C-alpha positions in Angstrom: -22.7 43.9 -27.1 -20.0 43.0 -24.6 -21.3 39.5 -24.1 -19.2 36.6 -25.3 -21.3 34.0 -27.1 -20.4 30.9 -29.0 -17.2 28.7 -28.8 -14.1 30.8 -29.4 -16.0 34.1 -29.7 -14.2 37.3 -28.7 -15.6 40.1 -26.5 -17.8 42.5 -28.5 -19.3 39.7 -30.7 -22.3 37.5 -30.7 -20.9 34.3 -32.1 -19.2 35.2 -35.3 -21.4 38.3 -35.9 -19.8 41.6 -34.9 -22.0 44.2 -33.4 -22.5 47.3 -35.6 -24.1 49.5 -32.9 -25.9 49.2 -29.6 -29.4 50.1 -28.7 -30.4 50.5 -25.0 -34.1 50.2 -24.2 -35.2 51.8 -20.9 -38.6 50.5 -19.6 -40.6 52.1 -16.7 -43.9 51.3 -15.3 -46.6 53.9 -15.9 -48.9 55.5 -13.3 -52.0 53.3 -13.0 -55.3 54.9 -13.8 -56.8 53.9 -10.4 -53.8 54.3 -8.1 -50.2 55.5 -8.3 -47.9 52.5 -8.7 -44.8 54.4 -9.8 -44.3 58.1 -9.6 -41.3 58.0 -11.9 -43.4 57.6 -15.0 -46.4 59.9 -15.3 -49.6 59.3 -17.2 -49.1 60.4 -20.8 -50.8 63.6 -22.0 -52.6 63.8 -25.4 -50.6 65.4 -28.2 -50.8 65.7 -31.9 -48.1 64.2 -34.1 -47.6 67.5 -35.8 -46.8 69.3 -32.5 -44.6 66.4 -31.2 -42.8 66.4 -34.6 -41.9 70.1 -34.0 -40.5 69.3 -30.5 -38.5 66.4 -31.8 -37.0 68.4 -34.7 -36.1 71.2 -32.3 -34.3 68.7 -29.9 -32.4 67.0 -32.8 -31.2 70.4 -34.0 -30.1 71.4 -30.5 -27.6 68.5 -30.1 -26.4 68.6 -33.8 -23.1 70.2 -32.7 -22.5 67.4 -30.3 -23.2 64.8 -32.9 -21.0 66.6 -35.5 -18.1 66.5 -32.9 -18.5 62.8 -32.4 -18.7 62.3 -36.1 -15.3 64.0 -36.5 -14.0 61.7 -33.8 -14.9 58.7 -35.9 -18.5 57.7 -34.8 -20.1 55.9 -37.7 -23.0 57.4 -39.6 -25.2 54.4 -38.6 -24.6 55.2 -34.9 -25.5 58.9 -35.5 -28.8 57.9 -37.1 -29.6 55.5 -34.2 -28.9 58.3 -31.7 -31.2 60.7 -33.5 -33.9 58.1 -33.9 -33.6 57.2 -30.2 -34.1 60.8 -29.2 -37.2 61.1 -31.4 -38.7 57.9 -30.1 -38.0 59.1 -26.5 -40.5 61.9 -27.1 -43.0 59.5 -28.7 -42.8 57.2 -25.7 -43.7 60.0 -23.3 -47.0 60.3 -25.0 -47.4 56.6 -26.1 -51.1 55.8 -26.6 -52.0 59.5 -26.6 -50.5 60.6 -30.0 -53.1 61.4 -32.7 -53.1 62.6 -36.3 -56.8 63.5 -36.4 -59.9 63.3 -34.3 -59.8 59.9 -32.6 -57.2 58.3 -34.9 -54.2 57.1 -32.8 -50.6 57.4 -34.1 -49.1 53.9 -33.8 -45.5 52.9 -33.1 -45.1 52.0 -36.8 -46.4 55.4 -37.8 -43.9 57.0 -35.5 -41.0 55.0 -36.9 -41.9 56.0 -40.4 -42.5 59.6 -39.4 -39.2 59.8 -37.5 -37.3 58.4 -40.5 -38.8 61.0 -42.8 -38.0 63.8 -40.4 -34.3 62.7 -40.1 -34.0 62.3 -43.9 -35.4 65.7 -44.6 -33.2 67.3 -41.9 -30.2 65.9 -43.7 -31.3 66.6 -47.2 -32.6 70.2 -46.5 -35.4 69.8 -49.0 -36.6 73.2 -50.3 -40.3 72.3 -50.6 -41.1 69.1 -48.8 -44.7 67.8 -48.5 -46.8 69.4 -45.7 -45.4 68.5 -42.3 -48.9 67.9 -40.8 -49.8 65.3 -43.5 -49.8 61.7 -42.5 -46.5 59.8 -42.8 -47.7 57.4 -45.5 -49.0 60.4 -47.5 -45.7 62.3 -47.1 -43.7 59.3 -48.2 -45.9 58.8 -51.3 -45.6 62.4 -52.3 -41.8 62.3 -51.9 -41.7 59.3 -54.3 -43.9 60.9 -57.0 -42.9 64.5 -56.6 -43.5 65.9 -60.2 -43.5 62.3 -61.6 -46.1 60.3 -63.5 -44.4 56.9 -63.2 -41.7 55.2 -61.2 -40.0 51.8 -62.0 -40.3 49.0 -59.5 -36.6 49.0 -59.0 -36.5 52.7 -58.1 -39.6 52.4 -55.9 -38.0 49.6 -53.9 -34.7 51.4 -53.5 -36.4 54.6 -52.3 -38.5 52.7 -49.8 -35.6 50.6 -48.4 -35.3 51.2 -44.7 -38.6 53.2 -44.4 -40.7 50.3 -43.1 -43.1 50.7 -46.1 -43.7 48.3 -48.9 -44.9 49.3 -52.4 -47.9 47.0 -52.0 -49.2 49.2 -49.2 -49.7 52.1 -51.5 -51.4 49.8 -54.0 -53.7 48.5 -51.3 -54.7 52.1 -50.5 -55.6 52.6 -54.1 -53.0 55.4 -54.6 -51.0 53.7 -57.4 -51.0 50.6 -59.5 -48.3 48.5 -61.2 -48.0 47.6 -64.9 -45.0 45.8 -66.4 -42.7 46.6 -63.5 -43.7 50.3 -63.4 -45.8 52.1 -60.8 -48.2 54.8 -61.8 -50.1 57.2 -59.5 -53.9 56.6 -59.6 -55.5 59.5 -61.6 -57.4 61.8 -59.3 -60.4 61.7 -61.7 -60.6 57.9 -61.1 -60.5 58.4 -57.4 -63.3 60.9 -57.5 -65.5 58.7 -59.6 -64.8 55.8 -57.3 -66.4 57.7 -54.4 -69.8 58.2 -56.2 -72.6 57.0 -53.9 -70.3 56.3 -51.0 -70.6 57.9 -47.5 -68.2 60.8 -47.1 -67.6 60.0 -43.4 -65.5 57.1 -44.5 -63.1 59.4 -46.4 -60.7 60.0 -43.5 -57.3 59.8 -45.1 -55.8 63.2 -45.9 -54.5 62.1 -49.3 -57.8 60.4 -50.2 -59.6 63.7 -49.4 -57.1 65.7 -51.5 -57.3 63.3 -54.5 -61.0 63.3 -54.4 -61.3 67.1 -54.4 -58.8 67.4 -57.2 -60.5 64.7 -59.2 -63.9 66.4 -58.7 -62.4 69.6 -60.3 -61.8 67.8 -63.6 -64.4 68.9 -66.2 -65.7 65.3 -66.8 -65.8 64.2 -63.1 -69.6 64.5 -62.6 -68.8 65.1 -58.9 -69.1 68.3 -57.0 -66.3 69.4 -54.6 -68.5 72.0 -53.1 -71.2 69.5 -52.1 -68.7 67.3 -50.4 -67.2 70.2 -48.4 -70.8 71.1 -47.3 -71.6 67.5 -46.3 -72.0 67.5 -42.5 -70.5 64.0 -42.3 -67.3 65.0 -44.2 -64.5 66.0 -41.8 -61.6 67.7 -43.6 -58.2 66.7 -42.5 -56.0 69.5 -40.9 -53.5 69.0 -43.7 -56.1 69.2 -46.6 -55.6 72.8 -47.5 -51.8 72.5 -47.5 -51.9 69.3 -49.5 -54.0 70.9 -52.2 -51.6 73.8 -52.5 -48.6 71.5 -52.6 -50.1 69.3 -55.3 -50.9 72.4 -57.3 -47.2 72.9 -57.6 -45.9 69.3 -57.7 -48.5 67.1 -59.5 -46.9 65.2 -62.4 -49.2 66.5 -65.1 -50.3 70.0 -66.0 -54.0 68.9 -66.0 -53.6 67.6 -62.5 -51.9 70.8 -61.3 -54.7 72.9 -62.8 -57.3 70.8 -61.1 -55.4 71.0 -57.8 -55.2 74.8 -58.1 -59.0 74.9 -58.6 -59.6 72.6 -55.7 -57.4 74.7 -53.4 -59.3 77.8 -54.4 -62.7 76.1 -53.7 -61.3 74.9 -50.3 -60.1 78.4 -49.3 -63.5 79.9 -50.1 -65.3 77.2 -48.1 -62.8 77.6 -45.2 -63.3 81.4 -45.0 -67.1 81.1 -44.4 -67.8 81.9 -40.8 -70.0 78.8 -40.4 -67.0 76.6 -41.3 -64.4 78.4 -39.2 -65.7 76.7 -36.0 -65.4 73.3 -37.8 -61.8 74.0 -38.6 -61.1 75.4 -35.2 -62.0 72.1 -33.7 -59.1 70.6 -35.6 -56.6 73.1 -34.2 -55.3 70.5 -31.7 -53.9 68.5 -34.5 -52.3 71.3 -36.5 -48.5 71.6 -36.7 
């Protein structure tokens, strides 16, 4: 930002545009898989997003006092957020390409940016009962939007998502909500459950899709069995599934949905407590928070 660009420009500006804050990117070569080409950057080790998130949060909290001191000295809030985000992405870069949210599913840079933004927002807001921390970033953002709600205006949706890197259309494409007359409505769990009739359960990998399906299956008129899906050998429950069902039992927008979520959570706990299923859940322990 100290470069002088454009005719008549002053130091600290690019042309006529003043610099609001600086971002320094540090790039290093990695260790080659066949031979060592640079010992300064080691081969990244596999890690779950949940565990890395805990490390990042701990680090951010540790230098909170330093940031508060600089804030009192006049450092703008935008700069403070950039510093926090930079520290979080520093951790992510150490494991780049080896960060996962579930078995075999890589956590991308975009996922990391969304997840980091959520982490910092929640750290500042001190939310009393946020969505489960081991849920996927898109899921957590959606639940924060519709926490206890059955509708959200387009204007409010766009304002809430500003700066998150997520567009409302992405939730619509996932089938989680729909828009009518400039208002967004969450897709009813019953509709989600019926939509999975005759489809292979191994394709149901999203944590929120799994939760919505089990909740919808617990509606009296669903015609779908939650127990049969849990017993299906091709169904792999997400590590956050149990926590999501419990959270939705408290925060779903309608009483009917909360009751169905409560039933689904009970069915899941009974299934998880069976000895034959404990090994299946133990295999997911790597991805737990």
